mmCIF file of the C-alpha atoms, coordinates in Angstrom:
data_MODEL
# 
_entry.id   MODEL 
# 
loop_
_atom_site.group_PDB 
_atom_site.id 
_atom_site.type_symbol 
_atom_site.label_atom_id 
_atom_site.label_alt_id 
_atom_site.label_comp_id 
_atom_site.label_asym_id 
_atom_site.label_entity_id 
_atom_site.label_seq_id 
_atom_site.pdbx_PDB_ins_code 
_atom_site.Cartn_x 
_atom_site.Cartn_y 
_atom_site.Cartn_z 
_atom_site.occupancy 
_atom_site.B_iso_or_equiv 
_atom_site.pdbx_formal_charge 
_atom_site.auth_seq_id 
_atom_site.auth_comp_id 
_atom_site.auth_asym_id 
_atom_site.auth_atom_id 
_atom_site.pdbx_PDB_model_num 
ATOM 1   C CA . MET A 1 1   ? -80.722  9.042   5.669   1.00 0.00 ? 1   MET A CA 1 
ATOM 2   C CA . PHE A 1 2   ? -78.724  10.882  3.007   1.00 0.00 ? 2   PHE A CA 1 
ATOM 3   C CA . LYS A 1 3   ? -75.668  8.676   3.657   1.00 0.00 ? 3   LYS A CA 1 
ATOM 4   C CA . GLN A 1 4   ? -77.753  5.507   3.366   1.00 0.00 ? 4   GLN A CA 1 
ATOM 5   C CA . THR A 1 5   ? -79.244  6.700   0.083   1.00 0.00 ? 5   THR A CA 1 
ATOM 6   C CA . LEU A 1 6   ? -75.772  7.549   -1.211  1.00 0.00 ? 6   LEU A CA 1 
ATOM 7   C CA . ILE A 1 7   ? -74.425  4.101   -0.272  1.00 0.00 ? 7   ILE A CA 1 
ATOM 8   C CA . VAL A 1 8   ? -77.343  2.310   -1.953  1.00 0.00 ? 8   VAL A CA 1 
ATOM 9   C CA . ALA A 1 9   ? -76.958  4.438   -5.094  1.00 0.00 ? 9   ALA A CA 1 
ATOM 10  C CA . SER A 1 10  ? -73.224  3.671   -5.217  1.00 0.00 ? 10  SER A CA 1 
ATOM 11  C CA . LEU A 1 11  ? -73.834  -0.075  -4.901  1.00 0.00 ? 11  LEU A CA 1 
ATOM 12  C CA . LEU A 1 12  ? -76.433  0.016   -7.665  1.00 0.00 ? 12  LEU A CA 1 
ATOM 13  C CA . SER A 1 13  ? -74.088  1.926   -9.968  1.00 0.00 ? 13  SER A CA 1 
ATOM 14  C CA . LEU A 1 14  ? -71.331  -0.621  -9.377  1.00 0.00 ? 14  LEU A CA 1 
ATOM 15  C CA . LEU A 1 15  ? -73.751  -3.454  -10.079 1.00 0.00 ? 15  LEU A CA 1 
ATOM 16  C CA . VAL A 1 16  ? -74.930  -1.883  -13.331 1.00 0.00 ? 16  VAL A CA 1 
ATOM 17  C CA . ALA A 1 17  ? -71.343  -1.195  -14.410 1.00 0.00 ? 17  ALA A CA 1 
ATOM 18  C CA . GLY A 1 18  ? -70.357  -4.781  -13.674 1.00 0.00 ? 18  GLY A CA 1 
ATOM 19  C CA . CYS A 1 19  ? -73.277  -6.156  -15.662 1.00 0.00 ? 19  CYS A CA 1 
ATOM 20  C CA . SER A 1 20  ? -72.691  -3.847  -18.602 1.00 0.00 ? 20  SER A CA 1 
ATOM 21  C CA . SER A 1 21  ? -69.015  -4.848  -18.883 1.00 0.00 ? 21  SER A CA 1 
ATOM 22  C CA . ASP A 1 22  ? -69.863  -8.538  -19.146 1.00 0.00 ? 22  ASP A CA 1 
ATOM 23  C CA . GLN A 1 23  ? -70.760  -9.078  -22.798 1.00 0.00 ? 23  GLN A CA 1 
ATOM 24  C CA . ARG A 1 24  ? -70.840  -12.886 -22.762 1.00 0.00 ? 24  ARG A CA 1 
ATOM 25  C CA . TYR A 1 25  ? -74.622  -12.836 -23.107 1.00 0.00 ? 25  TYR A CA 1 
ATOM 26  C CA . LYS A 1 26  ? -74.084  -11.954 -26.766 1.00 0.00 ? 26  LYS A CA 1 
ATOM 27  C CA . ARG A 1 27  ? -72.850  -15.484 -27.451 1.00 0.00 ? 27  ARG A CA 1 
ATOM 28  C CA . GLU A 1 28  ? -75.312  -17.429 -25.297 1.00 0.00 ? 28  GLU A CA 1 
ATOM 29  C CA . VAL A 1 29  ? -78.858  -18.599 -25.885 1.00 0.00 ? 29  VAL A CA 1 
ATOM 30  C CA . ASP A 1 30  ? -81.274  -16.473 -23.881 1.00 0.00 ? 30  ASP A CA 1 
ATOM 31  C CA . GLY A 1 31  ? -83.820  -18.585 -22.046 1.00 0.00 ? 31  GLY A CA 1 
ATOM 32  C CA . ASN A 1 32  ? -84.391  -21.558 -19.817 1.00 0.00 ? 32  ASN A CA 1 
ATOM 33  C CA . ASP A 1 33  ? -82.505  -24.670 -20.849 1.00 0.00 ? 33  ASP A CA 1 
ATOM 34  C CA . GLU A 1 34  ? -84.001  -27.083 -18.304 1.00 0.00 ? 34  GLU A CA 1 
ATOM 35  C CA . TYR A 1 35  ? -85.316  -29.107 -21.250 1.00 0.00 ? 35  TYR A CA 1 
ATOM 36  C CA . LEU A 1 36  ? -81.793  -30.440 -21.691 1.00 0.00 ? 36  LEU A CA 1 
ATOM 37  C CA . LYS A 1 37  ? -82.256  -32.395 -18.458 1.00 0.00 ? 37  LYS A CA 1 
ATOM 38  C CA . ALA A 1 38  ? -85.377  -34.179 -19.699 1.00 0.00 ? 38  ALA A CA 1 
ATOM 39  C CA . THR A 1 39  ? -85.259  -37.970 -19.470 1.00 0.00 ? 39  THR A CA 1 
ATOM 40  C CA . GLU A 1 40  ? -85.457  -40.095 -22.576 1.00 0.00 ? 40  GLU A CA 1 
ATOM 41  C CA . LEU A 1 41  ? -88.806  -41.539 -23.622 1.00 0.00 ? 41  LEU A CA 1 
ATOM 42  C CA . LYS A 1 42  ? -89.418  -45.082 -22.472 1.00 0.00 ? 42  LYS A CA 1 
ATOM 43  C CA . PRO A 1 43  ? -90.650  -47.783 -24.871 1.00 0.00 ? 43  PRO A CA 1 
ATOM 44  C CA . LEU A 1 44  ? -94.415  -48.215 -24.982 1.00 0.00 ? 44  LEU A CA 1 
ATOM 45  C CA . ILE A 1 45  ? -95.665  -51.356 -23.234 1.00 0.00 ? 45  ILE A CA 1 
ATOM 46  C CA . VAL A 1 46  ? -98.996  -52.503 -24.668 1.00 0.00 ? 46  VAL A CA 1 
ATOM 47  C CA . PRO A 1 47  ? -101.159 -54.945 -22.674 1.00 0.00 ? 47  PRO A CA 1 
ATOM 48  C CA . LYS A 1 48  ? -101.950 -58.177 -24.499 1.00 0.00 ? 48  LYS A CA 1 
ATOM 49  C CA . THR A 1 49  ? -105.685 -57.407 -24.357 1.00 0.00 ? 49  THR A CA 1 
ATOM 50  C CA . LEU A 1 50  ? -105.304 -54.305 -26.556 1.00 0.00 ? 50  LEU A CA 1 
ATOM 51  C CA . THR A 1 51  ? -104.807 -54.098 -30.304 1.00 0.00 ? 51  THR A CA 1 
ATOM 52  C CA . VAL A 1 52  ? -102.071 -51.721 -31.460 1.00 0.00 ? 52  VAL A CA 1 
ATOM 53  C CA . PRO A 1 53  ? -102.878 -49.611 -34.552 1.00 0.00 ? 53  PRO A CA 1 
ATOM 54  C CA . ALA A 1 54  ? -100.734 -50.218 -37.588 1.00 0.00 ? 54  ALA A CA 1 
ATOM 55  C CA . ALA A 1 55  ? -97.522  -48.185 -37.645 1.00 0.00 ? 55  ALA A CA 1 
ATOM 56  C CA . SER A 1 56  ? -97.493  -45.069 -39.847 1.00 0.00 ? 56  SER A CA 1 
ATOM 57  C CA . ASN A 1 57  ? -94.524  -42.913 -40.831 1.00 0.00 ? 57  ASN A CA 1 
ATOM 58  C CA . GLU A 1 58  ? -96.835  -39.906 -40.665 1.00 0.00 ? 58  GLU A CA 1 
ATOM 59  C CA . TYR A 1 59  ? -96.877  -40.130 -36.875 1.00 0.00 ? 59  TYR A CA 1 
ATOM 60  C CA . TYR A 1 60  ? -93.591  -41.872 -36.128 1.00 0.00 ? 60  TYR A CA 1 
ATOM 61  C CA . ILE A 1 61  ? -90.920  -39.801 -34.369 1.00 0.00 ? 61  ILE A CA 1 
ATOM 62  C CA . PHE A 1 62  ? -87.511  -40.954 -35.489 1.00 0.00 ? 62  PHE A CA 1 
ATOM 63  C CA . PRO A 1 63  ? -84.736  -40.906 -32.865 1.00 0.00 ? 63  PRO A CA 1 
ATOM 64  C CA . VAL A 1 64  ? -82.235  -38.079 -33.246 1.00 0.00 ? 64  VAL A CA 1 
ATOM 65  C CA . THR A 1 65  ? -78.674  -38.174 -31.963 1.00 0.00 ? 65  THR A CA 1 
ATOM 66  C CA . THR A 1 66  ? -77.289  -34.774 -31.038 1.00 0.00 ? 66  THR A CA 1 
ATOM 67  C CA . LYS A 1 67  ? -73.657  -33.957 -31.737 1.00 0.00 ? 67  LYS A CA 1 
ATOM 68  C CA . GLY A 1 68  ? -71.878  -30.778 -30.794 1.00 0.00 ? 68  GLY A CA 1 
ATOM 69  C CA . GLU A 1 69  ? -72.572  -28.084 -28.232 1.00 0.00 ? 69  GLU A CA 1 
ATOM 70  C CA . VAL A 1 70  ? -75.950  -27.580 -26.570 1.00 0.00 ? 70  VAL A CA 1 
ATOM 71  C CA . GLY A 1 71  ? -77.515  -25.067 -24.176 1.00 0.00 ? 71  GLY A CA 1 
ATOM 72  C CA . LYS A 1 72  ? -75.343  -22.150 -23.037 1.00 0.00 ? 72  LYS A CA 1 
ATOM 73  C CA . ALA A 1 73  ? -72.334  -23.666 -24.805 1.00 0.00 ? 73  ALA A CA 1 
ATOM 74  C CA . VAL A 1 74  ? -73.852  -22.897 -28.217 1.00 0.00 ? 74  VAL A CA 1 
ATOM 75  C CA . ASP A 1 75  ? -72.276  -19.833 -29.810 1.00 0.00 ? 75  ASP A CA 1 
ATOM 76  C CA . ILE A 1 76  ? -75.150  -17.860 -31.359 1.00 0.00 ? 76  ILE A CA 1 
ATOM 77  C CA . ARG A 1 77  ? -73.039  -15.007 -32.740 1.00 0.00 ? 77  ARG A CA 1 
ATOM 78  C CA . PRO A 1 78  ? -73.503  -14.587 -36.489 1.00 0.00 ? 78  PRO A CA 1 
ATOM 79  C CA . PRO A 1 79  ? -70.541  -15.494 -38.701 1.00 0.00 ? 79  PRO A CA 1 
ATOM 80  C CA . SER A 1 80  ? -68.481  -12.618 -40.085 1.00 0.00 ? 80  SER A CA 1 
ATOM 81  C CA . LEU A 1 81  ? -67.772  -11.838 -43.723 1.00 0.00 ? 81  LEU A CA 1 
ATOM 82  C CA . PRO A 1 82  ? -64.517  -10.863 -45.464 1.00 0.00 ? 82  PRO A CA 1 
ATOM 83  C CA . LEU A 1 83  ? -64.906  -7.360  -46.879 1.00 0.00 ? 83  LEU A CA 1 
ATOM 84  C CA . PRO A 1 84  ? -62.566  -6.300  -49.712 1.00 0.00 ? 84  PRO A CA 1 
ATOM 85  C CA . THR A 1 85  ? -61.814  -2.577  -49.996 1.00 0.00 ? 85  THR A CA 1 
ATOM 86  C CA . ILE A 1 86  ? -59.791  -2.743  -53.203 1.00 0.00 ? 86  ILE A CA 1 
ATOM 87  C CA . ALA A 1 87  ? -61.612  -1.872  -56.427 1.00 0.00 ? 87  ALA A CA 1 
ATOM 88  C CA . ASP A 1 88  ? -62.045  -4.729  -58.924 1.00 0.00 ? 88  ASP A CA 1 
ATOM 89  C CA . SER A 1 89  ? -61.216  -7.329  -56.262 1.00 0.00 ? 89  SER A CA 1 
ATOM 90  C CA . TYR A 1 90  ? -63.079  -10.440 -55.171 1.00 0.00 ? 90  TYR A CA 1 
ATOM 91  C CA . VAL A 1 91  ? -63.000  -12.502 -52.000 1.00 0.00 ? 91  VAL A CA 1 
ATOM 92  C CA . THR A 1 92  ? -64.561  -15.768 -50.857 1.00 0.00 ? 92  THR A CA 1 
ATOM 93  C CA . TYR A 1 93  ? -64.454  -17.781 -47.640 1.00 0.00 ? 93  TYR A CA 1 
ATOM 94  C CA . GLN A 1 94  ? -64.824  -21.526 -47.883 1.00 0.00 ? 94  GLN A CA 1 
ATOM 95  C CA . SER A 1 95  ? -63.773  -24.442 -45.694 1.00 0.00 ? 95  SER A CA 1 
ATOM 96  C CA . GLY A 1 96  ? -61.568  -22.352 -43.422 1.00 0.00 ? 96  GLY A CA 1 
ATOM 97  C CA . MET A 1 97  ? -59.745  -20.511 -46.209 1.00 0.00 ? 97  MET A CA 1 
ATOM 98  C CA . ILE A 1 98  ? -60.049  -17.053 -47.755 1.00 0.00 ? 98  ILE A CA 1 
ATOM 99  C CA . LYS A 1 99  ? -59.315  -16.657 -51.458 1.00 0.00 ? 99  LYS A CA 1 
ATOM 100 C CA . PHE A 1 100 ? -58.599  -13.089 -52.522 1.00 0.00 ? 100 PHE A CA 1 
ATOM 101 C CA . ASP A 1 101 ? -58.302  -11.973 -56.145 1.00 0.00 ? 101 ASP A CA 1 
ATOM 102 C CA . SER A 1 102 ? -57.129  -8.393  -56.737 1.00 0.00 ? 102 SER A CA 1 
ATOM 103 C CA . PRO A 1 103 ? -55.448  -6.393  -59.523 1.00 0.00 ? 103 PRO A CA 1 
ATOM 104 C CA . SER A 1 104 ? -51.666  -6.567  -59.326 1.00 0.00 ? 104 SER A CA 1 
ATOM 105 C CA . TYR A 1 105 ? -51.313  -2.762  -59.562 1.00 0.00 ? 105 TYR A CA 1 
ATOM 106 C CA . ALA A 1 106 ? -52.796  -2.510  -56.043 1.00 0.00 ? 106 ALA A CA 1 
ATOM 107 C CA . ASN A 1 107 ? -49.562  -4.026  -54.664 1.00 0.00 ? 107 ASN A CA 1 
ATOM 108 C CA . PHE A 1 108 ? -51.475  -5.383  -51.700 1.00 0.00 ? 108 PHE A CA 1 
ATOM 109 C CA . TRP A 1 109 ? -49.007  -8.186  -50.957 1.00 0.00 ? 109 TRP A CA 1 
ATOM 110 C CA . SER A 1 110 ? -46.090  -5.779  -50.555 1.00 0.00 ? 110 SER A CA 1 
ATOM 111 C CA . GLN A 1 111 ? -48.055  -3.837  -47.928 1.00 0.00 ? 111 GLN A CA 1 
ATOM 112 C CA . ILE A 1 112 ? -48.784  -6.792  -45.658 1.00 0.00 ? 112 ILE A CA 1 
ATOM 113 C CA . PRO A 1 113 ? -45.423  -6.843  -43.754 1.00 0.00 ? 113 PRO A CA 1 
ATOM 114 C CA . ALA A 1 114 ? -45.824  -3.168  -42.784 1.00 0.00 ? 114 ALA A CA 1 
ATOM 115 C CA . ILE A 1 115 ? -49.428  -3.753  -41.720 1.00 0.00 ? 115 ILE A CA 1 
ATOM 116 C CA . LEU A 1 116 ? -48.335  -6.652  -39.531 1.00 0.00 ? 116 LEU A CA 1 
ATOM 117 C CA . SER A 1 117 ? -45.597  -4.547  -37.953 1.00 0.00 ? 117 SER A CA 1 
ATOM 118 C CA . THR A 1 118 ? -48.002  -1.676  -37.252 1.00 0.00 ? 118 THR A CA 1 
ATOM 119 C CA . ASN A 1 119 ? -50.314  -4.092  -35.436 1.00 0.00 ? 119 ASN A CA 1 
ATOM 120 C CA . ASN A 1 120 ? -47.456  -5.725  -33.472 1.00 0.00 ? 120 ASN A CA 1 
ATOM 121 C CA . ILE A 1 121 ? -47.793  -9.037  -35.332 1.00 0.00 ? 121 ILE A CA 1 
ATOM 122 C CA . SER A 1 122 ? -44.533  -10.819 -36.050 1.00 0.00 ? 122 SER A CA 1 
ATOM 123 C CA . ALA A 1 123 ? -43.739  -12.615 -39.313 1.00 0.00 ? 123 ALA A CA 1 
ATOM 124 C CA . GLU A 1 124 ? -41.966  -15.972 -39.023 1.00 0.00 ? 124 GLU A CA 1 
ATOM 125 C CA . ARG A 1 125 ? -41.578  -16.105 -42.804 1.00 0.00 ? 125 ARG A CA 1 
ATOM 126 C CA . ASN A 1 126 ? -41.820  -13.318 -45.342 1.00 0.00 ? 126 ASN A CA 1 
ATOM 127 C CA . ASP A 1 127 ? -40.937  -13.591 -49.024 1.00 0.00 ? 127 ASP A CA 1 
ATOM 128 C CA . SER A 1 128 ? -42.528  -12.987 -52.430 1.00 0.00 ? 128 SER A CA 1 
ATOM 129 C CA . SER A 1 129 ? -44.879  -15.966 -52.196 1.00 0.00 ? 129 SER A CA 1 
ATOM 130 C CA . VAL A 1 130 ? -45.383  -16.898 -48.528 1.00 0.00 ? 130 VAL A CA 1 
ATOM 131 C CA . ILE A 1 131 ? -46.007  -14.970 -45.322 1.00 0.00 ? 131 ILE A CA 1 
ATOM 132 C CA . LYS A 1 132 ? -46.458  -16.865 -42.076 1.00 0.00 ? 132 LYS A CA 1 
ATOM 133 C CA . THR A 1 133 ? -47.372  -14.813 -39.030 1.00 0.00 ? 133 THR A CA 1 
ATOM 134 C CA . GLY A 1 134 ? -46.366  -15.369 -35.464 1.00 0.00 ? 134 GLY A CA 1 
ATOM 135 C CA . THR A 1 135 ? -48.967  -15.700 -32.733 1.00 0.00 ? 135 THR A CA 1 
ATOM 136 C CA . ARG A 1 136 ? -51.247  -12.713 -32.194 1.00 0.00 ? 136 ARG A CA 1 
ATOM 137 C CA . PHE A 1 137 ? -53.549  -12.168 -29.223 1.00 0.00 ? 137 PHE A CA 1 
ATOM 138 C CA . VAL A 1 138 ? -57.127  -11.130 -30.010 1.00 0.00 ? 138 VAL A CA 1 
ATOM 139 C CA . TYR A 1 139 ? -59.337  -9.647  -27.297 1.00 0.00 ? 139 TYR A CA 1 
ATOM 140 C CA . ARG A 1 140 ? -63.130  -9.440  -27.568 1.00 0.00 ? 140 ARG A CA 1 
ATOM 141 C CA . THR A 1 141 ? -65.613  -7.899  -25.173 1.00 0.00 ? 141 THR A CA 1 
ATOM 142 C CA . ASP A 1 142 ? -67.918  -10.911 -25.528 1.00 0.00 ? 142 ASP A CA 1 
ATOM 143 C CA . ASP A 1 143 ? -65.174  -13.432 -24.782 1.00 0.00 ? 143 ASP A CA 1 
ATOM 144 C CA . PRO A 1 144 ? -63.772  -13.762 -21.226 1.00 0.00 ? 144 PRO A CA 1 
ATOM 145 C CA . GLN A 1 145 ? -60.380  -15.044 -22.449 1.00 0.00 ? 145 GLN A CA 1 
ATOM 146 C CA . PRO A 1 146 ? -58.121  -13.789 -25.272 1.00 0.00 ? 146 PRO A CA 1 
ATOM 147 C CA . VAL A 1 147 ? -57.555  -15.949 -28.321 1.00 0.00 ? 147 VAL A CA 1 
ATOM 148 C CA . GLU A 1 148 ? -54.150  -16.830 -29.780 1.00 0.00 ? 148 GLU A CA 1 
ATOM 149 C CA . ALA A 1 149 ? -54.088  -17.088 -33.577 1.00 0.00 ? 149 ALA A CA 1 
ATOM 150 C CA . SER A 1 150 ? -51.545  -17.471 -36.365 1.00 0.00 ? 150 SER A CA 1 
ATOM 151 C CA . TYR A 1 151 ? -52.006  -17.347 -40.125 1.00 0.00 ? 151 TYR A CA 1 
ATOM 152 C CA . LEU A 1 152 ? -50.488  -18.445 -43.417 1.00 0.00 ? 152 LEU A CA 1 
ATOM 153 C CA . LEU A 1 153 ? -50.749  -16.303 -46.555 1.00 0.00 ? 153 LEU A CA 1 
ATOM 154 C CA . GLN A 1 154 ? -49.689  -17.488 -50.008 1.00 0.00 ? 154 GLN A CA 1 
ATOM 155 C CA . ARG A 1 155 ? -49.493  -15.509 -53.254 1.00 0.00 ? 155 ARG A CA 1 
ATOM 156 C CA . LYS A 1 156 ? -49.517  -16.183 -56.986 1.00 0.00 ? 156 LYS A CA 1 
ATOM 157 C CA . LEU A 1 157 ? -49.370  -13.751 -59.915 1.00 0.00 ? 157 LEU A CA 1 
ATOM 158 C CA . ALA A 1 158 ? -51.111  -14.399 -63.229 1.00 0.00 ? 158 ALA A CA 1 
ATOM 159 C CA . SER A 1 159 ? -52.411  -12.203 -66.055 1.00 0.00 ? 159 SER A CA 1 
ATOM 160 C CA . GLY A 1 160 ? -52.164  -8.964  -64.135 1.00 0.00 ? 160 GLY A CA 1 
ATOM 161 C CA . ARG A 1 161 ? -53.937  -10.395 -61.102 1.00 0.00 ? 161 ARG A CA 1 
ATOM 162 C CA . GLU A 1 162 ? -52.697  -11.142 -57.593 1.00 0.00 ? 162 GLU A CA 1 
ATOM 163 C CA . TYR A 1 163 ? -54.187  -14.282 -56.048 1.00 0.00 ? 163 TYR A CA 1 
ATOM 164 C CA . ILE A 1 164 ? -53.793  -14.556 -52.295 1.00 0.00 ? 164 ILE A CA 1 
ATOM 165 C CA . THR A 1 165 ? -55.001  -17.323 -50.000 1.00 0.00 ? 165 THR A CA 1 
ATOM 166 C CA . LEU A 1 166 ? -55.316  -16.779 -46.255 1.00 0.00 ? 166 LEU A CA 1 
ATOM 167 C CA . GLU A 1 167 ? -55.524  -19.741 -43.906 1.00 0.00 ? 167 GLU A CA 1 
ATOM 168 C CA . LEU A 1 168 ? -55.809  -19.983 -40.147 1.00 0.00 ? 168 LEU A CA 1 
ATOM 169 C CA . VAL A 1 169 ? -52.866  -22.095 -38.940 1.00 0.00 ? 169 VAL A CA 1 
ATOM 170 C CA . SER A 1 170 ? -53.675  -22.243 -35.233 1.00 0.00 ? 170 SER A CA 1 
ATOM 171 C CA . LEU A 1 171 ? -56.431  -20.978 -32.945 1.00 0.00 ? 171 LEU A CA 1 
ATOM 172 C CA . GLN A 1 172 ? -56.228  -21.505 -29.195 1.00 0.00 ? 172 GLN A CA 1 
ATOM 173 C CA . ARG A 1 173 ? -57.775  -20.252 -25.995 1.00 0.00 ? 173 ARG A CA 1 
ATOM 174 C CA . MET A 1 174 ? -55.830  -20.840 -22.758 1.00 0.00 ? 174 MET A CA 1 
ATOM 175 C CA . GLY A 1 175 ? -53.607  -23.354 -24.550 1.00 0.00 ? 175 GLY A CA 1 
ATOM 176 C CA . GLN A 1 176 ? -56.523  -25.401 -25.918 1.00 0.00 ? 176 GLN A CA 1 
ATOM 177 C CA . ASP A 1 177 ? -57.360  -25.719 -29.613 1.00 0.00 ? 177 ASP A CA 1 
ATOM 178 C CA . ILE A 1 178 ? -60.673  -24.169 -30.675 1.00 0.00 ? 178 ILE A CA 1 
ATOM 179 C CA . PRO A 1 179 ? -62.567  -26.536 -33.007 1.00 0.00 ? 179 PRO A CA 1 
ATOM 180 C CA . SER A 1 180 ? -65.657  -24.320 -33.435 1.00 0.00 ? 180 SER A CA 1 
ATOM 181 C CA . ALA A 1 181 ? -66.233  -23.632 -37.136 1.00 0.00 ? 181 ALA A CA 1 
ATOM 182 C CA . ILE A 1 182 ? -67.961  -20.315 -36.357 1.00 0.00 ? 182 ILE A CA 1 
ATOM 183 C CA . GLU A 1 183 ? -65.037  -19.066 -34.270 1.00 0.00 ? 183 GLU A CA 1 
ATOM 184 C CA . ARG A 1 184 ? -62.487  -20.195 -36.843 1.00 0.00 ? 184 ARG A CA 1 
ATOM 185 C CA . GLN A 1 185 ? -64.445  -18.378 -39.543 1.00 0.00 ? 185 GLN A CA 1 
ATOM 186 C CA . TYR A 1 186 ? -64.689  -15.245 -37.409 1.00 0.00 ? 186 TYR A CA 1 
ATOM 187 C CA . TYR A 1 187 ? -60.977  -15.007 -36.580 1.00 0.00 ? 187 TYR A CA 1 
ATOM 188 C CA . THR A 1 188 ? -59.947  -15.739 -40.183 1.00 0.00 ? 188 THR A CA 1 
ATOM 189 C CA . ASN A 1 189 ? -62.246  -13.055 -41.596 1.00 0.00 ? 189 ASN A CA 1 
ATOM 190 C CA . GLU A 1 190 ? -61.385  -10.639 -38.785 1.00 0.00 ? 190 GLU A CA 1 
ATOM 191 C CA . PHE A 1 191 ? -57.690  -10.853 -39.679 1.00 0.00 ? 191 PHE A CA 1 
ATOM 192 C CA . PHE A 1 192 ? -58.379  -10.368 -43.386 1.00 0.00 ? 192 PHE A CA 1 
ATOM 193 C CA . ASN A 1 193 ? -60.516  -7.303  -42.646 1.00 0.00 ? 193 ASN A CA 1 
ATOM 194 C CA . LEU A 1 194 ? -57.730  -5.938  -40.440 1.00 0.00 ? 194 LEU A CA 1 
ATOM 195 C CA . LEU A 1 195 ? -55.380  -6.108  -43.434 1.00 0.00 ? 195 LEU A CA 1 
ATOM 196 C CA . MET A 1 196 ? -57.991  -4.526  -45.688 1.00 0.00 ? 196 MET A CA 1 
ATOM 197 C CA . ARG A 1 197 ? -58.620  -1.598  -43.352 1.00 0.00 ? 197 ARG A CA 1 
ATOM 198 C CA . SER A 1 198 ? -54.934  -0.730  -43.352 1.00 0.00 ? 198 SER A CA 1 
ATOM 199 C CA . ALA A 1 199 ? -54.273  -1.150  -47.086 1.00 0.00 ? 199 ALA A CA 1 
ATOM 200 C CA . VAL A 1 200 ? -53.424  1.904   -49.193 1.00 0.00 ? 200 VAL A CA 1 
ATOM 201 C CA . VAL A 1 201 ? -54.586  1.290   -52.724 1.00 0.00 ? 201 VAL A CA 1 
ATOM 202 C CA . PRO A 1 202 ? -53.641  3.520   -55.684 1.00 0.00 ? 202 PRO A CA 1 
ATOM 203 C CA . SER A 1 203 ? -55.948  3.841   -58.658 1.00 0.00 ? 203 SER A CA 1 
ATOM 204 C CA . GLN A 1 204 ? -54.993  2.091   -61.904 1.00 0.00 ? 204 GLN A CA 1 
ATOM 205 C CA . ASN A 1 205 ? -54.063  5.435   -63.501 1.00 0.00 ? 205 ASN A CA 1 
ATOM 206 C CA . GLN A 1 206 ? -51.740  6.270   -60.598 1.00 0.00 ? 206 GLN A CA 1 
ATOM 207 C CA . ALA A 1 207 ? -50.105  2.858   -60.883 1.00 0.00 ? 207 ALA A CA 1 
ATOM 208 C CA . VAL A 1 208 ? -49.490  3.320   -64.628 1.00 0.00 ? 208 VAL A CA 1 
ATOM 209 C CA . ASN A 1 209 ? -48.053  6.820   -64.166 1.00 0.00 ? 209 ASN A CA 1 
# 
């Protein structure tokens, strides 16, 4: 009896561990999606002996064409945000591009190559105005397959400010391009935040001294 109880307990623990390691539920709609299999409405056939009420827009249901993913394929994870850690800096994300405005004394651009090297990310191009990364692999617990991403950073200096744009060059999973706007936003912001977390920023007084 003790052995049987031990075997059952072991199987249950393995089952719980297996379920807890699968985090894909975080990106899927929770619920029954049988409604997606519903047949389309058929046109109403009115017998000639009946009078049809006058049409009214108040009750008319306009046809809707659905484009994009539906059901379990919909990614419900919230979009991420770029988070600047440098004082007196500003960042925006729009249309697949991050625009970062920081004081030039922070010397953020000069730190990027070292940050890439520390995180095992190669640089295909690296000069005073352009940095193009090689492919990096990103692993997430809520994604069954790693993502391959590469980025382009460009820099301009003006009036004591450093203006940097960050753009996602390629994003693939298992050799296939990822068109999802949410995923492209996530992996662009995730890379920017990686750079921010590793940046060492002196104060303005330290920079002057």
